[in-house]
A tleap script that builds the chain and sets N, CA, C and O, in Angstrom:
source leaprc.protein.ff14SB
mol = sequence {
  NMET ALA SER GLY LYS ARG GLY PRO VAL ALA
  GLY GLU MET LEU GLN GLY THR LEU ASP MET
  LEU ILE LEU ARG THR LEU VAL MET GLY ALA
  ALA HIE GLY HIE THR ILE ALA GLN VAL ILE
  GLU HIE THR SER GLU ASN ALA LEU GLU VAL
  GLU GLN GLY SER LEU TYR PRO ALA LEU HIE
  ARG LEU GLU ASP ARG GLY LEU VAL SER ALA
  LYS TRP GLY VAL SER GLU ASN ASN ARG ARG
  ALA ARG PHE TYR GLN LEU THR ALA ALA GLY
  ARG ARG LYS LEU ALA ALA ALA THR SER ARG
  TRP ARG GLN MET THR ARG ALA ILE GLY LEU
  ILE LEU GLY GLU GLU ALA CASP
}
set mol.1.N position { -26.340 34.559 -87.942 }
set mol.1.CA position { -26.910 33.336 -88.943 }
set mol.1.C position { -26.738 33.286 -89.805 }
set mol.1.O position { -27.326 34.019 -90.600 }
set mol.2.N position { -25.692 32.260 -90.247 }
set mol.2.CA position { -25.152 31.750 -92.175 }
set mol.2.C position { -26.558 31.907 -92.431 }
set mol.2.O position { -27.511 32.170 -91.697 }
set mol.3.N position { -26.423 31.635 -93.897 }
set mol.3.CA position { -26.932 31.778 -95.308 }
set mol.3.C position { -27.594 30.624 -95.435 }
set mol.3.O position { -26.920 29.641 -95.127 }
set mol.4.N position { -28.926 30.368 -95.861 }
set mol.4.CA position { -28.798 29.013 -96.079 }
set mol.4.C position { -29.685 28.215 -95.939 }
set mol.4.O position { -30.779 28.568 -96.380 }
set mol.5.N position { -29.585 26.801 -95.264 }
set mol.5.CA position { -29.917 26.557 -95.223 }
set mol.5.C position { -29.139 25.538 -93.477 }
set mol.5.O position { -29.587 24.672 -92.726 }
set mol.6.N position { -27.783 26.356 -93.572 }
set mol.6.CA position { -26.923 26.266 -92.561 }
set mol.6.C position { -26.980 26.940 -91.131 }
set mol.6.O position { -26.643 28.103 -90.906 }
set mol.7.N position { -27.423 26.103 -90.263 }
set mol.7.CA position { -27.682 26.861 -89.127 }
set mol.7.C position { -27.015 27.747 -88.187 }
set mol.7.O position { -28.043 28.423 -88.224 }
set mol.8.N position { -26.146 28.494 -87.245 }
set mol.8.CA position { -24.977 28.977 -86.640 }
set mol.8.C position { -24.033 28.808 -86.756 }
set mol.8.O position { -23.669 27.884 -86.029 }
set mol.9.N position { -23.082 29.316 -87.482 }
set mol.9.CA position { -21.651 30.200 -87.566 }
set mol.9.C position { -20.706 29.697 -86.338 }
set mol.9.O position { -19.803 30.514 -86.161 }
set mol.10.N position { -20.652 28.719 -85.536 }
set mol.10.CA position { -19.499 28.885 -84.233 }
set mol.10.C position { -19.320 30.110 -83.455 }
set mol.10.O position { -19.509 30.327 -82.258 }
set mol.11.N position { -18.808 31.059 -84.655 }
set mol.11.CA position { -18.715 32.559 -83.736 }
set mol.11.C position { -19.657 32.572 -82.854 }
set mol.11.O position { -19.457 32.786 -81.658 }
set mol.12.N position { -21.194 32.256 -83.564 }
set mol.12.CA position { -22.625 33.262 -82.978 }
set mol.12.C position { -22.599 32.585 -81.593 }
set mol.12.O position { -23.010 33.138 -80.573 }
set mol.13.N position { -22.008 31.164 -81.648 }
set mol.13.CA position { -22.334 29.855 -81.054 }
set mol.13.C position { -21.829 30.337 -79.099 }
set mol.13.O position { -21.028 31.252 -79.291 }
set mol.14.N position { -21.893 30.220 -78.124 }
set mol.14.CA position { -21.530 30.510 -77.103 }
set mol.14.C position { -20.797 29.951 -76.757 }
set mol.14.O position { -20.975 28.734 -76.704 }
set mol.15.N position { -19.105 30.731 -76.169 }
set mol.15.CA position { -17.489 30.627 -76.572 }
set mol.15.C position { -18.050 28.512 -75.935 }
set mol.15.O position { -18.006 27.411 -76.483 }
set mol.16.N position { -18.434 28.967 -74.751 }
set mol.16.CA position { -18.308 27.319 -73.787 }
set mol.16.C position { -18.654 26.188 -75.399 }
set mol.16.O position { -17.890 25.401 -75.958 }
set mol.17.N position { -19.830 26.496 -75.670 }
set mol.17.CA position { -20.310 25.777 -76.462 }
set mol.17.C position { -19.183 24.857 -77.682 }
set mol.17.O position { -18.947 23.649 -77.728 }
set mol.18.N position { -18.693 25.915 -78.511 }
set mol.18.CA position { -17.447 25.510 -79.442 }
set mol.18.C position { -16.338 25.212 -78.380 }
set mol.18.O position { -15.358 24.763 -78.974 }
set mol.19.N position { -16.130 25.289 -77.079 }
set mol.19.CA position { -14.775 24.746 -76.352 }
set mol.19.C position { -15.349 22.969 -76.733 }
set mol.19.O position { -14.616 22.166 -77.309 }
set mol.20.N position { -16.554 22.691 -76.339 }
set mol.20.CA position { -17.356 21.418 -75.957 }
set mol.20.C position { -16.952 20.297 -77.203 }
set mol.20.O position { -16.500 19.153 -77.158 }
set mol.21.N position { -17.359 21.237 -78.377 }
set mol.21.CA position { -17.648 20.420 -79.491 }
set mol.21.C position { -16.191 20.423 -80.199 }
set mol.21.O position { -16.208 19.580 -81.096 }
set mol.22.N position { -15.096 20.990 -80.124 }
set mol.22.CA position { -13.986 20.664 -80.059 }
set mol.22.C position { -13.648 19.384 -78.594 }
set mol.22.O position { -13.237 18.253 -78.852 }
set mol.23.N position { -13.851 19.740 -77.493 }
set mol.23.CA position { -13.225 18.815 -76.825 }
set mol.23.C position { -13.887 17.139 -76.894 }
set mol.23.O position { -13.582 16.126 -76.265 }
set mol.24.N position { -14.563 17.311 -77.596 }
set mol.24.CA position { -15.343 16.071 -77.948 }
set mol.24.C position { -15.059 15.528 -79.012 }
set mol.24.O position { -15.050 14.300 -79.097 }
set mol.25.N position { -14.727 16.436 -80.191 }
set mol.25.CA position { -14.169 15.911 -81.809 }
set mol.25.C position { -13.361 15.470 -80.894 }
set mol.25.O position { -13.950 14.598 -80.256 }
set mol.26.N position { -12.167 15.658 -80.460 }
set mol.26.CA position { -10.879 15.404 -79.960 }
set mol.26.C position { -10.737 13.747 -79.004 }
set mol.26.O position { -9.723 13.130 -78.680 }
set mol.27.N position { -12.042 13.460 -78.795 }
set mol.27.CA position { -11.994 12.163 -78.258 }
set mol.27.C position { -11.887 11.147 -78.793 }
set mol.27.O position { -11.453 10.240 -78.082 }
set mol.28.N position { -12.193 10.828 -80.159 }
set mol.28.CA position { -11.810 10.175 -81.382 }
set mol.28.C position { -10.234 10.374 -81.462 }
set mol.28.O position { -9.845 9.710 -82.423 }
set mol.29.N position { -9.119 11.050 -80.813 }
set mol.29.CA position { -7.652 11.048 -81.352 }
set mol.29.C position { -7.789 12.942 -81.908 }
set mol.29.O position { -8.662 13.795 -82.063 }
set mol.30.N position { -5.523 12.712 -82.104 }
set mol.30.CA position { -5.702 14.175 -82.588 }
set mol.30.C position { -5.329 14.453 -83.859 }
set mol.30.O position { -4.730 13.787 -84.703 }
set mol.31.N position { -5.906 15.851 -83.857 }
set mol.31.CA position { -6.493 15.968 -85.545 }
set mol.31.C position { -6.117 17.722 -85.296 }
set mol.31.O position { -6.056 18.372 -84.253 }
set mol.32.N position { -5.936 18.069 -86.535 }
set mol.32.CA position { -5.649 19.462 -86.891 }
set mol.32.C position { -6.708 20.319 -87.811 }
set mol.32.O position { -7.193 19.668 -88.737 }
set mol.33.N position { -7.155 21.746 -87.685 }
set mol.33.CA position { -7.747 22.310 -87.215 }
set mol.33.C position { -8.788 21.882 -88.187 }
set mol.33.O position { -9.894 21.614 -87.719 }
set mol.34.N position { -8.600 21.777 -89.482 }
set mol.34.CA position { -9.090 21.543 -90.336 }
set mol.34.C position { -9.718 20.101 -90.408 }
set mol.34.O position { -10.561 19.897 -91.281 }
set mol.35.N position { -9.394 19.177 -89.625 }
set mol.35.CA position { -10.254 18.258 -89.978 }
set mol.35.C position { -11.439 18.684 -88.420 }
set mol.35.O position { -12.665 18.789 -88.391 }
set mol.36.N position { -10.512 18.822 -87.420 }
set mol.36.CA position { -11.677 19.600 -86.527 }
set mol.36.C position { -13.190 19.901 -87.308 }
set mol.36.O position { -14.025 19.008 -87.454 }
set mol.37.N position { -13.319 20.808 -87.611 }
set mol.37.CA position { -14.356 21.758 -88.835 }
set mol.37.C position { -15.043 21.115 -89.178 }
set mol.37.O position { -16.270 21.143 -89.278 }
set mol.38.N position { -13.655 19.848 -89.603 }
set mol.38.CA position { -15.138 18.968 -90.980 }
set mol.38.C position { -15.750 18.114 -90.377 }
set mol.38.O position { -16.802 17.627 -90.789 }
set mol.39.N position { -14.968 17.684 -88.901 }
set mol.39.CA position { -15.760 16.838 -87.848 }
set mol.39.C position { -16.907 17.963 -86.972 }
set mol.39.O position { -18.124 17.907 -87.153 }
set mol.40.N position { -16.562 18.473 -86.480 }
set mol.40.CA position { -18.456 19.717 -86.331 }
set mol.40.C position { -18.816 19.322 -87.364 }
set mol.40.O position { -18.977 18.105 -87.280 }
set mol.41.N position { -19.136 19.851 -88.748 }
set mol.41.CA position { -19.461 20.615 -89.605 }
set mol.41.C position { -20.167 18.858 -89.553 }
set mol.41.O position { -21.062 18.502 -88.787 }
set mol.42.N position { -19.676 18.237 -90.279 }
set mol.42.CA position { -20.365 16.573 -90.818 }
set mol.42.C position { -20.886 16.026 -89.673 }
set mol.42.O position { -21.824 15.333 -90.068 }
set mol.43.N position { -20.839 15.972 -88.917 }
set mol.43.CA position { -21.517 15.550 -87.232 }
set mol.43.C position { -22.940 16.098 -87.186 }
set mol.43.O position { -23.902 15.330 -87.203 }
set mol.44.N position { -23.044 17.086 -87.142 }
set mol.44.CA position { -24.218 17.910 -86.971 }
set mol.44.C position { -24.762 18.432 -88.316 }
set mol.44.O position { -24.995 19.607 -88.599 }
set mol.45.N position { -24.900 17.489 -88.988 }
set mol.45.CA position { -25.591 17.532 -90.854 }
set mol.45.C position { -25.792 18.227 -91.171 }
set mol.45.O position { -26.891 18.463 -91.673 }
set mol.46.N position { -24.420 19.378 -91.046 }
set mol.46.CA position { -23.627 20.648 -91.769 }
set mol.46.C position { -24.748 21.869 -91.344 }
set mol.46.O position { -25.143 22.805 -92.039 }
set mol.47.N position { -25.192 21.424 -89.629 }
set mol.47.CA position { -25.833 22.243 -89.324 }
set mol.47.C position { -24.589 23.604 -87.963 }
set mol.47.O position { -24.899 24.540 -87.226 }
set mol.48.N position { -23.613 23.106 -88.216 }
set mol.48.CA position { -23.294 23.981 -88.248 }
set mol.48.C position { -22.084 23.808 -88.524 }
set mol.48.O position { -21.442 22.758 -88.538 }
set mol.49.N position { -21.487 25.764 -88.941 }
set mol.49.CA position { -20.578 26.114 -89.733 }
set mol.49.C position { -19.168 26.561 -88.515 }
set mol.49.O position { -19.582 27.379 -87.694 }
set mol.50.N position { -17.757 26.196 -88.306 }
set mol.50.CA position { -17.490 26.515 -87.850 }
set mol.50.C position { -16.075 27.711 -88.920 }
set mol.50.O position { -15.188 27.708 -89.774 }
set mol.51.N position { -16.472 28.123 -88.438 }
set mol.51.CA position { -15.007 29.275 -88.687 }
set mol.51.C position { -13.746 29.222 -88.511 }
set mol.51.O position { -13.578 28.602 -87.461 }
set mol.52.N position { -12.230 29.683 -89.180 }
set mol.52.CA position { -11.210 29.054 -88.343 }
set mol.52.C position { -11.077 31.546 -87.758 }
set mol.52.O position { -10.281 32.154 -87.042 }
set mol.53.N position { -12.097 31.944 -88.447 }
set mol.53.CA position { -11.720 33.042 -86.557 }
set mol.53.C position { -12.255 33.022 -85.612 }
set mol.53.O position { -12.304 33.818 -84.674 }
set mol.54.N position { -12.814 31.861 -85.843 }
set mol.54.CA position { -13.463 31.213 -84.551 }
set mol.54.C position { -11.979 29.583 -83.512 }
set mol.54.O position { -11.135 29.544 -82.616 }
set mol.55.N position { -12.421 28.961 -84.200 }
set mol.55.CA position { -11.237 27.346 -84.412 }
set mol.55.C position { -10.402 27.934 -83.575 }
set mol.55.O position { -10.072 27.327 -82.556 }
set mol.56.N position { -9.933 29.139 -83.825 }
set mol.56.CA position { -8.149 28.666 -84.054 }
set mol.56.C position { -7.890 29.462 -82.661 }
set mol.56.O position { -6.986 29.150 -81.885 }
set mol.57.N position { -8.937 30.692 -82.414 }
set mol.57.CA position { -8.344 31.275 -81.342 }
set mol.57.C position { -9.299 29.985 -80.382 }
set mol.57.O position { -8.926 29.975 -79.209 }
set mol.58.N position { -9.743 29.573 -80.504 }
set mol.58.CA position { -10.882 28.531 -79.422 }
set mol.58.C position { -9.450 27.167 -78.642 }
set mol.58.O position { -9.105 26.826 -77.510 }
set mol.59.N position { -8.975 26.742 -80.327 }
set mol.59.CA position { -8.121 26.117 -79.767 }
set mol.59.C position { -6.546 26.477 -79.663 }
set mol.59.O position { -5.568 25.736 -79.758 }
set mol.60.N position { -6.636 27.845 -79.441 }
set mol.60.CA position { -5.121 28.477 -78.434 }
set mol.60.C position { -5.843 27.797 -77.341 }
set mol.60.O position { -5.611 26.692 -76.850 }
set mol.61.N position { -6.958 28.838 -76.987 }
set mol.61.CA position { -7.293 28.975 -75.428 }
set mol.61.C position { -7.745 28.050 -74.839 }
set mol.61.O position { -8.033 28.241 -73.657 }
set mol.62.N position { -7.988 26.637 -75.462 }
set mol.62.CA position { -8.324 25.561 -74.981 }
set mol.62.C position { -6.444 24.490 -74.798 }
set mol.62.O position { -6.176 23.289 -74.763 }
set mol.63.N position { -5.785 25.486 -74.746 }
set mol.63.CA position { -4.048 24.796 -75.111 }
set mol.63.C position { -3.543 25.846 -73.612 }
set mol.63.O position { -3.108 25.470 -72.524 }
set mol.64.N position { -3.779 27.035 -74.050 }
set mol.64.CA position { -3.424 27.753 -72.768 }
set mol.64.C position { -3.670 26.999 -71.391 }
set mol.64.O position { -2.687 26.560 -70.794 }
set mol.65.N position { -5.273 26.788 -70.728 }
set mol.65.CA position { -5.697 25.882 -69.958 }
set mol.65.C position { -5.431 24.855 -70.057 }
set mol.65.O position { -5.910 24.100 -69.210 }
set mol.66.N position { -4.664 24.349 -70.970 }
set mol.66.CA position { -3.862 22.633 -70.897 }
set mol.66.C position { -5.305 21.617 -70.947 }
set mol.66.O position { -5.408 20.469 -70.516 }
set mol.67.N position { -6.142 22.290 -71.483 }
set mol.67.CA position { -7.284 20.725 -71.892 }
set mol.67.C position { -7.131 20.433 -72.869 }
set mol.67.O position { -8.092 19.864 -73.386 }
set mol.68.N position { -5.752 20.640 -73.814 }
set mol.68.CA position { -5.431 20.017 -75.144 }
set mol.68.C position { -3.331 20.345 -75.091 }
set mol.68.O position { -2.630 21.174 -74.511 }
set mol.69.N position { -3.092 19.378 -75.868 }
set mol.69.CA position { -1.839 20.207 -76.174 }
set mol.69.C position { -1.928 19.893 -78.054 }
set mol.69.O position { -2.770 19.208 -78.635 }
set mol.70.N position { -1.061 20.459 -78.504 }
set mol.70.CA position { -0.936 20.431 -79.645 }
set mol.70.C position { 0.928 20.038 -80.354 }
set mol.70.O position { 1.733 20.111 -79.426 }
set mol.71.N position { 1.402 19.785 -81.307 }
set mol.71.CA position { 2.487 19.425 -81.509 }
set mol.71.C position { 2.903 19.719 -83.172 }
set mol.71.O position { 1.912 19.592 -83.891 }
set mol.72.N position { 3.941 20.020 -83.790 }
set mol.72.CA position { 3.792 19.621 -85.608 }
set mol.72.C position { 3.680 18.384 -86.122 }
set mol.72.O position { 3.742 17.393 -85.394 }
set mol.73.N position { 3.472 18.294 -87.665 }
set mol.73.CA position { 3.160 16.862 -87.454 }
set mol.73.C position { 2.492 17.503 -89.514 }
set mol.73.O position { 2.437 18.688 -89.843 }
set mol.74.N position { 2.180 16.516 -90.292 }
set mol.74.CA position { 1.882 16.682 -91.357 }
set mol.74.C position { 1.110 16.199 -92.080 }
set mol.74.O position { 1.140 15.034 -92.478 }
set mol.75.N position { 0.152 17.190 -92.404 }
set mol.75.CA position { -1.414 16.890 -92.647 }
set mol.75.C position { -1.176 15.816 -93.774 }
set mol.75.O position { -0.174 15.340 -94.308 }
set mol.76.N position { -2.614 15.631 -93.911 }
set mol.76.CA position { -2.978 14.000 -95.313 }
set mol.76.C position { -2.751 14.589 -96.541 }
set mol.76.O position { -2.719 13.813 -97.495 }
set mol.77.N position { -2.437 16.812 -96.955 }
set mol.77.CA position { -2.471 16.453 -97.998 }
set mol.77.C position { -0.634 17.138 -98.131 }
set mol.77.O position { -0.199 17.956 -98.941 }
set mol.78.N position { 0.394 16.120 -96.541 }
set mol.78.CA position { 1.246 17.019 -96.803 }
set mol.78.C position { 2.320 18.161 -96.282 }
set mol.78.O position { 3.516 18.446 -96.349 }
set mol.79.N position { 1.094 18.609 -95.727 }
set mol.79.CA position { 1.116 19.927 -95.679 }
set mol.79.C position { 1.851 20.109 -94.094 }
set mol.79.O position { 1.599 19.175 -93.333 }
set mol.80.N position { 2.923 21.463 -93.410 }
set mol.80.CA position { 2.863 21.625 -91.729 }
set mol.80.C position { 1.622 22.186 -91.339 }
set mol.80.O position { 1.115 23.188 -91.842 }
set mol.81.N position { 0.941 21.183 -90.001 }
set mol.81.CA position { 0.341 21.628 -89.335 }
set mol.81.C position { 0.135 20.894 -88.060 }
set mol.81.O position { 0.734 19.830 -87.901 }
set mol.82.N position { -1.014 21.565 -86.709 }
set mol.82.CA position { -0.826 21.477 -85.386 }
set mol.82.C position { -1.449 20.260 -85.171 }
set mol.82.O position { -2.649 20.188 -85.434 }
set mol.83.N position { -1.095 19.671 -84.912 }
set mol.83.CA position { -2.054 18.671 -84.759 }
set mol.83.C position { -2.324 18.418 -82.996 }
set mol.83.O position { -1.336 18.104 -82.333 }
set mol.84.N position { -3.781 18.577 -82.236 }
set mol.84.CA position { -4.448 19.294 -81.332 }
set mol.84.C position { -4.774 17.577 -80.420 }
set mol.84.O position { -5.085 16.595 -81.095 }
set mol.85.N position { -4.681 17.515 -79.384 }
set mol.85.CA position { -4.598 16.409 -78.737 }
set mol.85.C position { -5.170 16.641 -77.177 }
set mol.85.O position { -4.483 17.253 -76.359 }
set mol.86.N position { -6.314 16.171 -76.884 }
set mol.86.CA position { -6.801 15.847 -75.361 }
set mol.86.C position { -6.382 15.733 -74.547 }
set mol.86.O position { -6.406 14.533 -74.276 }
set mol.87.N position { -5.720 16.506 -73.511 }
set mol.87.CA position { -5.280 15.792 -71.978 }
set mol.87.C position { -6.430 15.525 -71.682 }
set mol.87.O position { -7.480 15.499 -72.324 }
set mol.88.N position { -5.961 15.173 -69.869 }
set mol.88.CA position { -6.923 14.094 -68.884 }
set mol.88.C position { -7.446 15.241 -68.135 }
set mol.88.O position { -8.403 15.235 -67.361 }
set mol.89.N position { -6.729 16.181 -68.449 }
set mol.89.CA position { -7.794 17.752 -67.736 }
set mol.89.C position { -8.869 18.235 -69.316 }
set mol.89.O position { -9.446 19.319 -69.218 }
set mol.90.N position { -9.071 17.458 -70.608 }
set mol.90.CA position { -9.440 18.256 -71.202 }
set mol.90.C position { -10.659 17.440 -71.346 }
set mol.90.O position { -11.655 18.101 -71.641 }
set mol.91.N position { -10.892 15.732 -71.166 }
set mol.91.CA position { -11.190 14.906 -70.449 }
set mol.91.C position { -12.041 15.712 -69.363 }
set mol.91.O position { -13.068 16.370 -69.530 }
set mol.92.N position { -11.422 15.504 -68.380 }
set mol.92.CA position { -12.588 16.287 -67.429 }
set mol.92.C position { -13.048 16.913 -66.976 }
set mol.92.O position { -13.762 16.769 -65.985 }
set mol.93.N position { -12.630 18.429 -67.925 }
set mol.93.CA position { -13.850 18.820 -68.670 }
set mol.93.C position { -15.151 18.391 -69.317 }
set mol.93.O position { -16.343 18.386 -69.012 }
set mol.94.N position { -14.307 17.990 -70.468 }
set mol.94.CA position { -15.125 17.735 -71.275 }
set mol.94.C position { -16.822 16.550 -70.849 }
set mol.94.O position { -17.685 15.998 -71.532 }
set mol.95.N position { -16.617 16.636 -69.854 }
set mol.95.CA position { -16.587 15.202 -68.542 }
set mol.95.C position { -17.986 16.461 -68.594 }
set mol.95.O position { -18.970 16.519 -69.331 }
set mol.96.N position { -17.503 17.387 -67.426 }
set mol.96.CA position { -18.927 18.448 -67.028 }
set mol.96.C position { -19.450 19.052 -67.575 }
set mol.96.O position { -20.657 19.264 -67.456 }
set mol.97.N position { -18.587 19.608 -68.491 }
set mol.97.CA position { -18.744 20.121 -69.843 }
set mol.97.C position { -20.408 19.855 -70.222 }
set mol.97.O position { -21.250 20.753 -70.181 }
set mol.98.N position { -20.723 18.274 -70.637 }
set mol.98.CA position { -21.261 18.079 -71.381 }
set mol.98.C position { -22.754 17.980 -70.010 }
set mol.98.O position { -23.852 18.533 -70.078 }
set mol.99.N position { -22.499 17.558 -69.491 }
set mol.99.CA position { -22.977 17.305 -67.537 }
set mol.99.C position { -24.110 18.741 -68.319 }
set mol.99.O position { -25.065 18.621 -69.087 }
set mol.100.N position { -23.363 20.248 -67.604 }
set mol.100.CA position { -24.276 21.162 -67.549 }
set mol.100.C position { -24.651 20.960 -69.032 }
set mol.100.O position { -25.869 21.022 -68.864 }
set mol.101.N position { -24.523 20.781 -70.255 }
set mol.101.CA position { -24.988 20.558 -71.417 }
set mol.101.C position { -26.611 19.846 -71.378 }
set mol.101.O position { -27.642 20.287 -71.885 }
set mol.102.N position { -26.523 19.333 -71.053 }
set mol.102.CA position { -27.693 17.847 -71.118 }
set mol.102.C position { -28.740 19.373 -69.520 }
set mol.102.O position { -29.076 20.555 -69.589 }
set mol.103.N position { -28.763 19.028 -69.169 }
set mol.103.CA position { -29.190 19.562 -67.904 }
set mol.103.C position { -29.733 21.053 -68.368 }
set mol.103.O position { -30.699 21.407 -67.692 }
set mol.104.N position { -29.517 21.552 -68.897 }
set mol.104.CA position { -29.805 23.152 -69.158 }
set mol.104.C position { -30.040 23.213 -70.718 }
set mol.104.O position { -30.362 24.121 -71.485 }
set mol.105.N position { -29.654 21.442 -70.920 }
set mol.105.CA position { -30.905 21.836 -72.675 }
set mol.105.C position { -32.443 21.022 -72.075 }
set mol.105.O position { -33.486 21.153 -72.715 }
set mol.106.N position { -32.366 19.963 -70.420 }
set mol.106.CA position { -33.049 19.565 -70.233 }
set mol.106.C position { -34.395 21.021 -69.893 }
set mol.106.O position { -35.581 21.017 -70.224 }
set mol.107.N position { -33.710 21.980 -69.232 }
set mol.107.CA position { -34.093 22.407 -68.379 }
set mol.107.C position { -35.307 23.717 -69.715 }
set mol.107.O position { -36.379 24.293 -69.530 }
set mol.108.N position { -34.463 23.656 -70.777 }
set mol.108.CA position { -35.229 24.618 -72.223 }
set mol.108.C position { -36.232 23.887 -72.673 }
set mol.108.O position { -37.335 24.421 -72.785 }
set mol.109.N position { -36.024 22.351 -73.062 }
set mol.109.CA position { -37.009 21.955 -73.414 }
set mol.109.C position { -38.278 22.221 -72.510 }
set mol.109.O position { -39.381 22.445 -73.008 }
set mol.110.N position { -38.069 22.187 -71.269 }
set mol.110.CA position { -39.380 21.616 -69.974 }
set mol.110.C position { -40.007 22.733 -69.992 }
set mol.110.O position { -41.184 22.734 -69.629 }
set mol.111.N position { -39.350 24.009 -70.435 }
set mol.111.CA position { -40.239 25.499 -69.992 }
set mol.111.C position { -40.455 25.625 -71.352 }
set mol.111.O position { -41.189 26.592 -71.557 }
set mol.112.N position { -40.012 24.855 -72.734 }
set mol.112.CA position { -40.368 24.931 -74.353 }
set mol.112.C position { -41.819 24.358 -74.374 }
set mol.112.O position { -42.726 24.870 -75.030 }
set mol.113.N position { -41.975 23.058 -73.461 }
set mol.113.CA position { -43.841 22.744 -73.785 }
set mol.113.C position { -42.782 20.682 -73.731 }
set mol.113.O position { -43.331 19.707 -73.217 }
set mol.114.N position { -41.678 20.632 -74.231 }
set mol.114.CA position { -41.431 19.505 -73.938 }
set mol.114.C position { -41.436 18.684 -73.030 }
set mol.114.O position { -41.112 18.990 -71.883 }
set mol.115.N position { -41.967 16.978 -73.535 }
set mol.115.CA position { -41.084 16.645 -72.476 }
set mol.115.C position { -40.501 16.263 -71.961 }
set mol.115.O position { -39.331 16.386 -72.324 }
set mol.116.N position { -40.789 15.416 -70.592 }
set mol.116.CA position { -39.647 15.271 -69.317 }
set mol.116.C position { -38.854 13.965 -70.044 }
set mol.116.O position { -39.055 13.884 -71.256 }
set mol.117.N position { -38.250 13.256 -69.635 }
set mol.117.CA position { -37.206 11.774 -69.720 }
set mol.117.C position { -37.912 11.681 -68.615 }
set mol.117.O position { -37.778 10.706 -67.876 }
savepdb mol mol.pdb
quit
């Protein structure tokens, strides 16, 4: 667990969960690693902290699986960076992972006594 008010760091999340969050972030368009991490952190209202030690292995894994493609470009800081983009296979994987996630969180919610939809 991260210190303070922050929630779990990405390294503590299930591997598939981080992959799903990265794929979801790339729905908005191509981005480099730093931007992907910032979007996940910002969108989660800083509840999730994505560390480089988790992010870049996940990006390479997703690229190896054909779920994202990558090419070199120049970042907004005028630095050379790899930009990752969602592939068609990545979109399909994201849809399947999102469906599984919703089923799982609903089931866990039922066990915890939360109201069913």
